[in-house]
C-alpha positions in Angstrom: 64.6 109.3 15.2 65.1 110.9 18.6 63.7 109.4 21.7 63.6 111.1 25.1 63.1 109.1 28.3 62.7 110.7 31.7 64.0 108.6 34.6 63.8 109.2 38.3 67.2 110.4 39.5 68.0 107.1 41.3 67.1 105.1 38.2 69.2 107.4 36.0 72.2 107.0 38.3 71.9 103.2 38.2 71.5 103.2 34.5 74.6 105.5 34.1 76.6 103.2 36.4 75.6 100.1 34.5 76.5 101.7 31.2 79.9 102.7 32.6 80.5 99.2 33.9 79.7 97.8 30.5 81.8 100.4 28.7 78.7 101.6 26.8 77.1 105.0 26.2 73.7 105.6 27.7 72.3 105.4 24.1 74.0 102.0 23.5 72.8 100.6 26.8 69.2 101.8 26.1 69.3 100.3 22.6 70.6 97.0 24.0 67.8 96.9 26.6 65.1 97.6 24.1 66.5 94.9 21.8 66.5 92.5 24.7 62.9 93.3 25.5 61.9 92.8 21.9 63.7 89.4 21.7 62.1 88.3 25.0 58.7 89.3 23.7 59.2 87.3 20.5 60.6 84.3 22.3 57.7 84.2 24.7 54.9 84.9 22.2 53.2 81.6 21.4 50.9 80.8 18.5 47.3 81.9 19.1 45.3 79.2 21.0 42.7 79.1 18.2 45.4 78.3 15.6 46.8 75.6 17.9 43.4 74.0 18.3 42.7 74.1 14.6 46.1 72.6 13.9 45.5 69.8 16.3 42.1 69.2 14.8 43.6 68.9 11.3 46.3 66.5 12.6 43.6 64.3 14.2 41.7 64.3 10.9 44.8 63.4 9.0 45.6 60.5 11.4 42.0 59.2 11.0 42.3 59.5 7.2 39.4 61.9 6.9 41.3 65.0 5.9 40.3 66.6 2.6 42.8 67.8 -0.1 42.0 71.4 0.9 42.6 70.6 4.6 45.9 68.9 3.7 47.0 72.1 2.0 45.9 74.2 5.0 47.6 71.8 7.4 50.9 72.0 5.5 50.7 75.8 5.5 50.1 75.8 9.3 53.0 73.3 9.8 55.3 75.5 7.6 54.3 78.6 9.7 55.1 76.7 12.9 58.5 75.6 11.6 59.3 79.2 10.5 58.3 80.5 14.0 60.4 77.8 15.7 63.4 78.7 13.6 62.9 82.4 14.3 62.6 81.6 18.0 66.0 79.8 17.9 67.6 82.7 16.2 66.2 85.1 18.8 67.4 82.9 21.6 70.9 82.8 20.1 70.9 86.6 19.7 69.8 87.1 23.2 72.4 84.7 24.5 75.1 86.7 22.7 73.8 90.0 24.1 73.8 88.6 27.6 77.0 86.6 27.1 75.1 83.5 28.4 75.1 80.0 26.9 71.9 79.2 25.1 71.1 76.2 27.3 71.5 78.4 30.4 69.4 81.1 29.0 66.7 78.6 28.1 66.7 77.3 31.8 66.4 80.9 33.0 63.4 81.5 30.8 61.8 78.1 31.6 62.2 76.8 28.1 62.6 73.0 27.9 63.6 71.3 24.6 61.3 68.6 23.4 62.5 65.1 23.9 63.6 63.3 20.8 61.1 60.8 19.4 
């Protein structure tokens, strides 16, 4: 697939300079920037608020002992989805840290991501 991007001359010159400093072609730098943007979007995309509210409701019902078998199944599916999203987010953070040659902890600080305290 071919993609054509038109840049203002100043922006194009900066882009060419950056590519040259990095030892990359313009296409390689553009691909890297697009990948970084995709990773950042995925890292910053949270679960929908309605899903989070429903999850918390099911967790409260489970704690109170009033969850039905069907709700238990639904709760487990939601928890599994959250775990999968969390694992993907960690993979995305690791990939972005490699692209930027930045330690993961430092990248997390830059993005305002704070690990949860251990229980």
